[in-house]
N, C-alpha and C positions, 0 to 999 in steps of 0.2 A: 373229080379233082379238087374241088373246094373242100369237101368233107375230109379228104385225105390230108390236105395241108393243115387244116385246123387241128386235127388230132395229133399229128406229129409235131407241129409247132408247139402245141401246149405241152406235149411230153418232153420236148427238148429244152424248154425255157428254164433257165436257172434263176434262182432268187438273187444271186449276187453276193459278193463277200460281205461279211458283217462289218468289216472295217473300211472297205472302199468299193466303189461301183464295179460290177462285173458284167460287161456287155456280152450278149449272146446274139448270134445271127445264124440262120439256116439258108444255105444256097443250094440251087439245083445243079445239075451236071453242066449246064452251060454258063454258070456263074451268076445267075439271076437270083436276087434276094427274095426268099419266101417268108422269112420271119425276122423281125427286128425288135429287140427288147427296149424297155424304157431306159435301162442303163446305157444302151448303145446310143440312144438319143442324147443322154447327158454327156457322153464322151466326145462325139463328133458333131452334134448339133442338128442332125437330120431327124425329123420325126418319122414314125413308121409310115405315115401317109405319103411321104416323099421317097422313102427308101424302098419299101416293098414293091417288087416288080422291076426295079432298076438293076442294071449290071453293076456288080460291086466294084469292078475295076474302073469303070467309067465314073462312078460316083465318088470313089474314095482316093484314087491315085492319079498322078499326072500322066499324060500320054506317053512320055518317054519311059515310064516305068511299066507300061502294059506288058511288054514281052516278058519281063522278069516275073510279073505277077501271074500271067497266064501259064508260064512254065511251072511255077510252084503249084498252081491250082491243078494242073494235069497230074502232077506227081501225087498230090493229096488224093484226088479222085481215083487214082489207080490203086489206092490202098495203103499209101505210106503217109502217116500223120506228120505234122510239122509243128514245131514250137519255136518261138523266137520273137525278136522285136522288129517292128517295121513301122515307118512313118506313114500316116494316112492324112488326107486333106480334110480339115474341119469345114463345116458349112460356112464359116466366116472367112475362109481362105488360108488360114494358118495351118501348119503341120503339127500333128499330135503324135508323139512317140508312144506306141502301144506294145504291150507284150501279149502275143497271140498263142493260143493252144487250139489246134485244129484236129477234127476227128472225122474220118471218112465213114459214111453210113450207106448201107445198101438197103433200099426199100423194097416194097412189093414189086413183083415182076422184074426184079433186077435193076430198078432205077437207083442211080447213085446221087447221094447228097453229101454236103459238107457242113458239119456243125463247128462253128468257130466261137471261141470265147476270148475276150480281150480285157486288159486292165491298163490304166495309164501307168507308164513306167515310173514317173516321178512320184506319184501317190503311193505306188507299191513299195518303192525304196524307203519312203517316209514311214510307212507302216512297219516295215521290217526293222528300221532303226528304232522306232518307239518300242517295239516288242523286245528288242535287245536291251534297251535301257531299263524297261520294266523288269525284265528277268534279272538284270544285274542288281537293281535296287532290291528285289525280293531276296536274292541269294546273299547279298553283302550287307544288308541292314543289321545293325547291332540290336535292334528292337525285334522282339518276337512277332512274326507275321504268320497268319494262317488263313486258308480259304476253305469254307465249308459249303457243301451242296445244300439243296433245299431240304434234305433229310438230316441236316446238321452233321454230316459225316465229313471227316477230314478229306479234302481233295489235294491240298498242298500245304506244307509248312516250310519255313526256312530253318537254317541250321541253328540260329540263335534260340528259337523256341524249342527245338529238339534238345539243345543243351540244358535249357531251363527245366524241362520235364524229365531229363535223364533217359530218354528213349530215342531210338533212331527215327528218321522220317518214315521209313517203311512200316515201323510199328504203329504209326499214327494213321496212315492212309487207309480209308475205308471204315474206320471206327468212329463212334461218337465220343464226345467228351466224357460221358459217364463210363463208357467201356474202357477208354484209354487211361483216364485218371480217376479212378474210383475214390481216391483219398482226399479229394477236394469237394467243394460245394458245387458239383457239376450240374445238378438239377436246376439250381437257381440261375446259373449262367445260361443253360440251354433255354430256359424260359425267357430270358432277356433276348437271346438270339431269335427265338420264335416271334417275339413282339417286333423286332427289327424287320424280320421277313414279312410280317403281316402289314405293318404300317409304313415301312420305308423310312422311318425317322431314326437317325443315328443315335447311338448311346455312347456317352463319353464318361470315362472314369468309373466303369462298373467294377466293383471290387470282388475278388475271389480269394479264397484262402484254404489252406490244408497242407497235406504232405504229398510229395511226388516221389517217384522212383529215384530221381536225382538226389534227393535229400530226405530219406524216409524217417529220420530221427527228429526232425524239427518242423515246426509249423512255419509256413511262409505265406506271403500275401502278394497279390498281383493287382495291377490296375490295367483294365482293358477298355478299348474303344471298338465299337461294332458299327458297320454300315452295310447296307444291302447292295449286292452286285446285280446290275441290270444290263441287258443287251440293248443296243440302239433301238431295237424294235419294241422295247419295254418289257421283254420277257425277263422274269426274275431268275437269276442263275444261282444265287446262294448268298452267303454272308462272308465278309472279310473282317478280320480282327487284327489289332495291333496290341501287344502286351509288353508291359515292363514290370520288373520285380520291385515292389515297394515294401519289402519286409521290414527294413529298418524304420521307415516312416510309419508303417503300420504299428510296430511296437511302440514307437514314440507317441503316436496318437492314442494308442490304447492306454499308455501310462498317463498321458495328459487327461484323457477322458476319465480314468479312474480317480486321478487327483481332483478333477473338476467335480465328479460325483461326490467325493468325500467333502469337498468344500461346500457344495450345495447342501449336502446332508447336514454339515455343521452349521451352515447359515440357517437352514430350516429348523434344526433343533434349537439353535440359539434363539430363534424367534418364538418357538413354542415353549421352551423350558423357561419357567418363571414369568410367563405372560400374566399370571395372577399372583397375588401375594398369599398363596395357600400352600401350606406344607405338603399335604397329601397330593395335591394336584401336581406340584413341582416334582415330587418323587415319581409319580405315575408317568409324567411326561419324559423323565429321564429313562425309565425302563422301556418305554415305547420307542424312544430314539435309539436305544442300544440294540433292540431286537426288531427285526432280524438283520438289520444292516451290518452290525458289528459282531453281535453275539447271538447264540441260540437260547440262552437262559440268562436272566438278570434279576437280581433282588436288591432292593434299596432299603437300608436300615438306618434310622435316625435315632439319636440319643433320646431316651424317653423323657428326660427333663425338658428338652426343647418342645416336645409335643405338649407338655403340661404348662408351657409358658414361662419356665424358669431358665435362668442362664446355665449354660453347660459348665461342668467342672472338669478339671484336668484329668486325662486318662492315664492310667498306669500307677495310681496310688493304691493305698490300702483298701479303699472302698470299691465295692463291686460296680461294674458298669453294666447298665441295662440299655438295650436298644429295642426299638419297635419297628417291625417290618411294615413299611407303608406302601410298598409296591412290589409286584412280581410279574414278570413277563416271560413267556416261553413260546418258541416256534415249533417245538416238537410235541407231538401227541403222546409220545411215550413218557415224557417227563411227568413225575407224580406231583403236579402243582397243588393238588388238594392236601398234601401232607405239609405244605408250607403256607399256612393261611396268613393273610394280611391282618394288621392290627395286633398280631401276637407280640408279646413282650418277652425278651429272652436275656439271660445274663451271659456276658461274654466270658468264655472260659479263660482262666489265667494261662498265659503262655501260648494261646492258640494263634493261628494265622490272623484272626480278626484283631486280637490285641496287638500283635506285631505291626500290623498295618497302621493302626491308630496311633500307637506310641512312636513308631518310626516315621509316620507321615509319608509313607511310600507304598507303592503297590507290591504286594506279596504274591508270588506265583507258587501254587502248591498242587501236587497231583490230586485228582478228584477223590481217590480212595483214602487220602490222608486228611481230608477236610471234614471236621465234625459238623453235621448239619445243625442249624439253629431251628429246632422244632421240638414239640412235646409229644408228637405222635410217632408213627412208624418211621424212624430215621433210617431203617435198613433199606427201604425202597429208594430213598433219595441217595444214600451212600452207594447202593448197588448200581443205580443209573450213572452216577458220577464215575464210578470205577470202570464200568463197562462201556459207556457210550460217550464219555466226555473227554476232551483234551484237558491238560492242566488248567485249573481254575485260577482266576485272578481276583484278588481281594484288594480293593483300592479304598483309601480313606476319603471321606468328604471333609475338605478343609477349606475354610473361608475366613479371611481376616485373622490368620494365624490361630484359628480355633477349630478343633476337631468336632465335627457335627455328627458323624456316623460313618458307615461303610457301605460300599457297593460290591456285590459279589456277582461275577459274570464269567461265562465260559462258552466254548464252542463244542459242537459234536465232532466225532471223529471223521465224519464225512466231509468236513470242510478243511480248507487250507489252514495251517497254523497261523497264529498271530505274527505279523511282521512288525517292523519298527513303525511303519506308518499307522498300522492298526492301533498300536500302543499309544502313539501320540494322539490319534483321533479319540480313543477312549478316555485318555486323561483330560483332553480338552472338554469333552462332554461332561465328565464328572465335575471338573472345575466350575463350569458354568452352572451346573445344577447346584453345587455347593453354595455358590454365591446367591442363587435364587432362594434356596432354603434358608440361608442366613438372613436374606432380605425379608423373607416372610416372618422369621422369628422376630427381627427388629420391628417389623410392622405391627405384629401382634402386641409387642410391648408398648409401642408408641401410640397405638390406636386410641386407647382410652384418653391419654393426654391430649391427643389431637382433637377428639370429640369435644373435650372440655374447652379447649381453646377456640374451636369453631363456634361453639355456643356463645362464648364471650364476644367473639368478633362479629357474630351475625347481626346483632343489634347495631354495632358501630358501623358495619358496612351498609346496613340499610339507611342509616342517617347520612352516611357519606354519599351513597348513591343518589339520595334525594337532593342533596346539596349540589352534586355534580350535574344532575339533570337540570336543576334551576340555573346553574352557571352556564350550561350549554345553551339552554333556552335563551338566556340573555344575549348571547353572541349570535345565535342562528335565527331567531325570530325577529322579523322587522328589518331585514337587510335591504329591502326595497320598499318603494312607496306603491307597490302593487297589492291591492286588497286580496285577490285570490292567492297570489304567491305567499303572502303573509300567513294565510290560513293553511296553505300546504306546508309551510315551514313548521307550524305547530304540530301538524300530523306527523311529519318526518321525525321530530324530536321524540315523540312519545310512543311511536310504534317501532319495534315490538316491546321495548323495555318496560313500558308502563301499561299498555293495553294492546290487545290483539286486533281491535277494530276501533277506528275513530272517525267521526264525521263532524264537520263544521257547517252549520246552517246559519244563514243571516237573513234578516228581514228584508223584504223587497226594497223599501225606501233607502236602506243602507247601501245596497248595490248600485242604485242610481245616483248616489251622492247626496241625497236629501237627508233632512233631519228625521230620525225615526219617530213615528207617532206614539202617543201614550197608549199603553196596552189596556184594553177594556175587558172586563170580566165576562161580558155577554157576546163577545165577538171571537170568531175563530182566528187562529194565527196562521199566517202564510209565510213560509220560509223557503229559501232556495239553498240547495247544497252547493257549496263552493269548494270543498276539499273533502276527499274520502281516502282513507288509508287502511290497509289490512296487512297482517303478517301471514305471508304465504296465501294459500287457498283456504280462507277461513269459511267460505260458504255464506258469507253475509251479504253478498251482492243481491240476493233475492229478498233481503229483509230491509235494507236501507236504500235511500235514493242515490242514484248516480249523480255525478257532478252536473249541475245545470237543471236538475229536476226539482219540482216544487212539492213541498209537503204541507198539508193542511191539518192542523191540530184543533180538535174541539176544545172548548174552554174547560171541560172536565178532565182532560188528559193530564197526566203528571207533567208532561213537557210544558204545556200551557200554564199550569199552576206555578211551576218553578220560575218561568220568565216573569209572570206577573208579580210574584213574591220576591223576585231577585235572590232566590236562595237555591242552593244545589240540592239535587235529589240523589240519594244513595240507596240502591237496592242490592244488598250484599249477596243474597241468594235469590236467583230469578227462577220463578216457576211459571206455569201457564197463566195463572190469575194475574200475577204482577206484570208479566209481559204484555197481557191484553191492555193494561192501563198505560203502558209505555208507548207502544207502537201507534202510528197514526191510523192504521186500518187493520181490521181483524185478520185479513188474509195473510198477514205477515207473522202471525203468532207461530204457526206450525213450522214454517221454514226457519224461524229464529231458534226454536227449540231443537230442530234437526241440526242446525249449525253448531250447537253446543253452547249457546249463550247461558252463562251461569252467574254472571255478576254484572251490574250496570251502574253507571255513574253519569249524571248530567250536570253540567256547570253553565250558568248563564254567562254571556259575553257582555260585560258592563264597562262603559267608558264615559267619563264626564257626565255621570248621572243619568245616562240613557242606556236602554237595553238594545243591543245590536243583534243578538241572536243567541245561539246555544251550541255547546260542544258536548257530544255524547261519547263516552268511553265504555267499551264492551270487552269483556274477557271471555274467550272461548277455550283456548289452549292453555293459557296461564292458569295453573292449578289453584292459586290463592284468590279468594274473593277480595273485592275492594274493602278497605277499612276507613275509619274516620281520618287516619293519618294520610291515606291516599287521597281523600277528599280535600284536605288542606293543601296537599301538593298540587293537585289538579287545579284548584282555585288560584293558586299562585301562578301557575303556568298560563292559565287562561287570562288572568288579569294582565300579564305582560303582553300577551298577544292582542288583547282587546285594545290597548292603547295604540299599538301599531296599526291595527285594523281601522280604528277611527281616524288616525293620521292619514292612512291611505284613502279613506273616504273623503276627507276634507281636501286632500291633494287632488284627487280625481275631479272634484267639483271645481276647484280653482283652475286646474289645467284645462278642462273642457271649456270653461269661460274664456280663458286666454286664447285657446285654439279657435273658438268661434269668432273672437275679435280679430285674430290674425287672418283667418280665411275671409272675413268680410272686407278686409283691406286689400286683398289680392284680386286680380281680375277674374271675373266669373266665367268669361268666355273671350276668345280671340276672334275678331272679325276676319272675313276673307280678305286676302291681300293679293293684288295683281302681281303676277310674276314670282310669287313666293309661297311655298307650302310651309306651314308652321305647326310644330307640336311642342308641348311643354309638359313638365311634371313638377309637382311640389310635394315634398315629403317632410312633415314635421319630425323633430328629433324623436327617436324611439327609446332612448335611454336617459335623456336629460330630465331634470326636474322641472324645467320651465320652457316655454315656447321661445323661439328665436326671432330674429328680425330679418330673415331672408325675404326678398321679394323679387318679382319680375313683372314686366309689362310689355305689351305689344301695342304701339300707338300708330294708327293709320295717319298718314300725312297727305298733303296735297300732291297732285300729279302722280298718284300711284305709289309714292314712296311710303316707307314704313320705318318706324323707330323701334328698336329692340333694347330694352333696359333690364339689367340684372344687378341687384345690390344686396348687401349684407350689412345690417346694423350690428355693431359689436355688442356682445352681451346677450342676456336672455330676460324674459319676463314681460310684464305688461308694458313697462316703459319702452323696452326695445321694440315691441310690436307697435306701440303708438308712434314712436319716432319713424319706424318704417312706413306707416301710413302717411305721415306728413311728407317724407322725402319722395314717396311714390307719387303723391298728388302734385307736388311741385315739379318733379321730373316730367310727368305727363303734360302739365301745363306749359312748361318751357319748350318741350318738343313740338307741341302744336303751334307755338309762336315762330316756327321755322328757324330755330336756333341751331347752330352747328353743335356737334357733340361736346367739343371743348368748352363752348359757352354754357351749355346745359350743366356741365360738371362744375363750372365756376360759380354759377348761381346756386347749385345744390350745396356747394361748400359753404357759401354764405348762410344758407338756411340751416345747415347742420351746426355751424358755429353759434347760431342764435338759439338753438334748442336748449343748450345747457352744457356745463362743464363735463368733460369725460364722455360725451356722446359722439362716437365716431362711426363712420360707415365706409365701406368700399363699394365701388360701382363701376360698371362698364356700360357705355352707351354706344349704339351702332345705328346709323341711318343708311338704309338701302334704297337705291334708285333702280327700278327694274328696266329703265330704258337702256342705260349703258352698263348695267350690272355692277355699278360702283357701290362700294360700301365704305362709309366714313366712320371711324371708330376713335374713341377716347377712353382712357382708363384712369381711375382714381384709386390706386392701391389695390386693385382687384386682380385676380388670376386672369391670364390672357385667354381670349376666345380661341377655339380650335376650328380650323378650316379643313374640310375634307374635299379632296379633288374628285372629279367624276370617276377617275380610274381607281380610286380607293386609297391613295396616299393621304396622310393627314399630318398636320403640323400646327403648333401654336402660332398665333399671329404675333409678329414682332411689334410690340407697342411700348411706348414710354410708360413705365409703371405708374408714375404719378404718386401722389400722397393720398391717404384716406381723407374722405370728406370730414370737415370739422377741424382740420389742422389749421387751415387758413393761410393766406399770403403766398400761395404757390400757384403758378399758372399751369394750365393743362394743355396738352397738345393733341391735335387730331391727326390721324393717319388714314389715307385713302388706299383701299385695295380693290381689286376686281375679282369677283367670284364667278368662275365659269358656269355655264349652264349645266345643271345637274350637281353642282357643288353644294356642300352643306356648311353652314356656319353654326357653331354650338357655343352658347354662353351658359355659365354655370356658377354656382357658389362653391366655397371651399369645402363645405360639408360633403361634396361628392368625391373628392380625391384625397382629402386629408385624414390620416389615421394616426392614432397615438402609437409611437414607437416605429413609425414608417416614414421614410423620406417622401416629401410631397412630390418630388420628381417621379418617383415610382408610380404614384397614383396618376399623375398626368400622362406618363407613358402608357399605362394600362388604358386610360381613356382614349388616347389616340389609336391604340391597336383595336379597341372595340369599335370605334367609329369607322375604322378603315374597312371593316367588313360590310360590303355594299349589297349583300344578298337579302336585305330587309327593307320594308318601307319605313317611313319616318317614325310612326308610332311604335313599331317593333324595335327600331333603333333606340328609342327612349327607354323602353323596357329592358333591352339588352344591356344598356349602360348601367342602369340601376341594379340589374342582376349581377353583373360582373364586379361593380365597384362597391355595392352596398349589399352583400349577401346576407348579413346578419344584423342589419340596422345600423344607424349612424348616431353618433353622439351630438350631432349638430343638424340643423335644418338643411334641406337641400332644395335648390331651385334650378331648373334646367330649361333652356329654350333651344330648340333645334329648328333651323330654317333651311329649306332646300330651295335652290334657285330653279325656277321653271321658265320655260320660254314664254315670252309675251306674244299672244296671238296677233297676227298682222291686222285683224279687223278690230283691234282694241286701241290702236294708236296710229296717228297720222302726223307727219312732220313736213313743214314747208320752210326751206331756207329763205332768209330775207336779206335784203340789201338796201342801201340808202337810195331810195327812188321815190319820186312824187307819186308814181302810180302804184306804190306798194300797197296802200290801203285797199284799193280795188282788187288787186291780185289776191290779197289775203281773204277778202270777202268771198270771192269766187271759189277759192280753195275750200273755205269753210262750208259754203253751200253744197259743193259737190261731195265733200266727205260726209256731211250729215245725211245727205240723200242716200248715199250708199249704205249708211248705218241704219236707215229707217227712222231717222230723227228729224225729218223735215219740219215737224211742228216746232222745233227749237231753232230753225235756221234763221228766222228774221231777227230775233233778239240776240242770237249768237253772233250774227254778222255785225250787228250794231256795236256790240261790246268789243269784238275783235278790231273793228275799225277804230274805235276810240283808243284802245291800247296801243295799236300800231302807230296811230297819229300822234299820241302822247309821247311815244318813244322817239319819233322823228323830230318833234318840236322841242322837247324838254330834256331828253336824255341822249345817250350815244346812239348810233345807228342800230336799229333792231337786227338781231342775228337769226332768230328762228321763231316759228310759230308751231306749237304742238297741240294736238287734240287727243284726249284720253276718254275712252268710254269704259266705265266700270259701273259701280253703283250710282255714280253721278257722271255728268259730262264735265270734264275739266279742260280748260283752255289756258295755255301759258304762252307769254311772249317774252323772249329773252333779248336783252340789249347789253351794251358795253358799259353803261353807267352804273355807278354804285350808289346813286342818290335814290332813297326810298320815296315812292309816291305818297303824298299826304292829301287828306281831304281839307280843302280850303273853302272859306265862304265864297259864294258865287255872287258876283255883282251883276246887276241887270244889263249894264252897258258893256260888259266884258264877257268873252267866251272862256277865258282862262279858268281852269278848275272844274268846268262842267263835265269833262270826260270821266274823271274818277268818281264824281258824284253820281253819274249815270250808272257806272259799274256797281257802286255801293248800293244803289236802289234796286237794280234789276237782278243782280247775281244772288245765288243762295248764300254764298260767302266768297270772299276774295282775300288776297294777301300777296306778299312778296317775300323773297329770300335772296340772300347773297350767294353768288357762285364765284368760281375762280376767275371768270372772264367778265364779271359784271353782276347783273341781277336778273331775276325772273319775276314777272308780275303775272298772277294767275287769278282765275275766277272759276266758280263751279255753278252749274245749273242742275236742278233736279230733273231727272228723266221721268216723263209722265208714265204712269202705269199702263201696261199693255203695249208699249212701243218696243223697239228693238234693243232693249238693254241687255 
């Protein structure tokens, strides 16, 4: 039973419609499902595993429909098939309208089965509608449509294409394109269709042309597109094409292409004809341009007087006219070209077409048999060819500048189309251009001798003018900067390649270091360093001379050394192996020098202010002329101008390095660690200015963990500005250590600047930061405002009273207090950072704020980023920058005790001090610290306002401060034996490392410091 079901089910299974699913099912005589196809599962949702073995009625229809279904099933099994639509139940519960076709089957032993096929009614109606639309489109389209099978035979065409071809649809079906339309380029089109079949890639605008039965007298053209037809299964069915008639466009394109070809030929001929001022070549170029594009035979004849260099005479007079054949071209192997040799001179027959063309200055058309050949040999063969194989011959005059120069004879063979109007115009244009070129050559020959004479006369003047121009250019280009190496490079740039192919400038070592050059001794070798090297193209001299920065050593016997000692130039007009051996510093450079083509050499010492600074070598490799004494004089003049600038640069370098050394010595060499603040700084001297500036910065540690940041800028440059900067920096540092507020510091600095001298001004900004409350007090004297960066990345300039520059005098300064949050950054800088010529200073300040706002860097990287962003190519002014980041103060570094007016206050302060020092591991300082704390607290209770606070700092030293409400500064007074008054401050002065006091908003603070013993908990 199982084997039987498998064979019949397989045999009964249908593949399904190509356009929509076709379900198949096989039922036995009692309505049980034996076979269930995949398309059946797609239509009703039941897989074969659930359907096979089930009763179809129970699975697919509702119970109330069972009687109807069973009655229909009995009718079908009895041998009557049934077709129609019937709703069945989908697996998801909805009803699906299906169209059924049933087939009763009788199996072995008389068993009855039913084979049923079904399709969804809605999908079937959609397919039928689509087919109807497609059929209507195919039959009603005005564009020709055709379908070909895989053998490229017509399967179907529409009426539009049948009308195009002049054949009925039936005459197309079953035939190939080559069989149906033999008058077109069918083979090419079939090859296109085969490629479409093979690759599946469509082809658009494939052109075909030829004649069809519908219009057998005229050539027509079509544009077709082809694409491959495939079944949903991927099976290739054939090719489909759409075709439109493009005959008019084809003719228009052909005419445009022909016109374009003629235009291109004319342009090409115009570029070729007369490219040189040679008569014969111009004539040959004309004949080559005419044949075969325009004519099959062409001969160019020029008046013999022109060839001899004489002016032409008028044609048509009593005198005979002679012409010389300068060119002949033919595309036919039958033409007897040997009978018309070039360079032959012939007399123009009177009254001939040749004379008519020249006198009438127009083209004469004559039958070939009537034209007398211009030849001294067998004229019969030429005449026979013209009469038998040629169309009427054209004789055209060569006319330029109203002068007849000769004639051009050309014609076509009988195999070609006759000349039309466009051909005539094209030929006349070519001949006209050739005539102009021939006349130009004639005029050139006449003027050539005069030109040569004028050139000889001008050559000497030009040489003198070129030397003068080179000297003038050198005056403006050499020495534009006070940079020694750049000056040498400018000399090289001026002379290469106009004067020499290779130049090297070498200077003595002391000159490069700014020192005075030593006197040259005859028994000592010379040591020079190359500072500038230049060459014209790839001269090959890199293996012969030193590269920039390399050192050369010349023995005393070498020409180079002798020239420097004698202070005289060396000229070697013709260089050979022997002379080159005496020139180079080592013998291994002789062979490469000769290989590079060195043929002339000139060396000039660099002399300035009576001293020898080095030498300049000039070499010619490609320049054909050798150096002359005149070249030596010119080179000495150029080098002399450069020598003064080089020596000026040497002296400037020495003075600038001296000033920079002074300036750097006046700046802080290092910044000490500061409690609660990370500090980074940068200082850049001017990169383009001629003198050093007066910018400075300082970081001054103060008592109780505070720190003063100072940035200033002395106006002007030079040694005086640097010296003034040193004075102001020293005074500012001293005033800050005296616990003065920033406004007081600036007031004293203003007095100092006023005393320096007239016209000496400076700007400055001073900030004092207290790590305990993160307060920062700032004051400004005409300086740019500091920038504060918030921990989150926002940045802004600090709003400060601008003040006036230091040195103006008579103006008070004002301090402003701000709070910088933990992680914030304070940046102080000089104007060289953000000020640029031609740029608003606010733009620079805005760029600084944006750069600082990027918080993805540490402080050192932020300094570098600011300089990179704002000073990418150097600054005309000095730059000083300080960046300070606020850090949290460790809890084990500070301890605070609030105080009140109480007689037991001193004891409480001592106990607090003792406990704090014990926790810090500083018990060794407890006794003396308790004593001094007790004295300060007691002194505040007796002689000042009530004490407010006791604070202890542990950093590099132990700092203790007592704050009270009085503004009276404690003083050291003489101590009387019978009085205790004054003993407390004397005791602090004797026992503390240092002590002091400062004013606050609420009174004052008195502090002292003790040194922490080595090895303790510092």
